[in-house]
N, C-alpha and C positions, 0 to 999 in steps of 0.2 A: 137779867142783867139791866143796869140803870144807867142813865147818863152819868151818875156820880162813879159807876163803875169805869164807864169810858174814861173819863177824868183822870181816875187814879191808872189806868193804863197807860196814857199819853205822858202822863207825869214819869212813870217809869220807862218810858220809850225815852225821854229827854235827860234822865239819869243814866242810861244807858244800863239799866238793870234787867239783864236777862231773865231771872229768876221772877221778879214782879211783873213782867210782861206776860212770861208763859203759865203763869197763874191763871189768867183768862182764858186760855186756848184747852181746846177738846184734844184729846190724843189723837183723835181722827180728824181735824181741823185740815181745811185747804186755804193757803194763802195764794192769791193771783197778785203779782207784784205789778208796780206800773210800766214796767218794759219787757221786753223780750219780744220772740221770733212769732209766737203764737197769738190767734186772735184774742187771748184772754191775757198776755204777757208772759211772763214765766210762772209756771204753777209748781207751789212746794206742798207737799202733803205729809202731814203728822208733826209731831212737835219738834223731833229731831231737826229735821232738815229746814224747818220753819225758823227755829232759833238761830241755826246757822246762818241763814238768810238775813235775819235782822243783826245778828252780831256782826255779818260781812259789811252792813251798812256803816255800822260804827268805827269799824277798823278802816275801811276806805276813807271815810270821814269823820275824824274824830271829834269835830265841833257838830255834829248833825242834831237837829233840833226842829220839831213840830211845835212852832209858836200860834199863840191865838187860837188855840184847838177850842172847839165849841162841840156838843154832842146832844143827841136825842134819839130815844128808844120807843119803839111803839110795838109791843108785844114781843115777837120774836124776831125782829129786824132793827137796825140802829144804823146812824150814820155819825159820823165825824167830820169836821171840816177843819183844816189847819194850814198855816204857811210853812212849807220844808224849807229848810236853809242848811249848807253844808259845804265845806271847803276839801278837795281832793288835794293830794299830794303834792301836783303841780300847781297849786295855788288858784284852781279854776274853781269858781262856786256855782252853787244851784240856789235860786232861791225862788220858789213858785208855790202858789196855791193848790191845793188839792183837797180830797176826800177818801174816806173809805166807807165802803157799804157792808155791813156786817149781818150775818143770820147767826141767832143764838139756838142753843139747844142745851135744857137742864142747868143753866146758869153758866153757861161757856160758850165760846166763841166757835163756830164749827165752819164759817167761813168768812174770809176778811178779803175783800176787793179793793186793791188801792188805785187811786186814779191820780195823776197830778199834770196842770198844764204843761205842754210841751212848749218851754220857753229856752232859748239859746243858753248855752253855758257862760257864765260872767267872768271874762278875763282877769287875772290878777292886776293889781295896781302895783308898779314898780316905781 
C-alpha cells in the first residue's frame, strides 16, 4: 500500500463507489468505526459487514464526503487525515476533522480505525 493507494481509496469513498473502496480491503479486515458503545466504537469484521457499514453512511447521508484528505504510509502502517461532512434526513449536518489509522498486509487493509472530532451536530438553517 502507498499514499497514492490511500488517495484512490478516499476518492472512491467520495464517489460512494463500494466496489472501488472494498478493492483495498482484505477478506478478514477489521473496521473500528468512530462511534459505538465499546471502547473501540462499533467493530465490523469481514468485507460484507464492512461494505454494509460504509454503504449505510452513504444511505443516511447522501452527500457524505471526506474532503481535504491527505495520506502517508510507513511500512505496514498508514494514516489518512480528512474533514468529514454529511447531511442527515432531518437536515442536521456533521462537519468535523478526523483520521484513519491503517494496518496493511500483502497490499491490503487488514485494520482500519476511524477517529473524528466529537463536535456538536450543526442544526439546519431554515
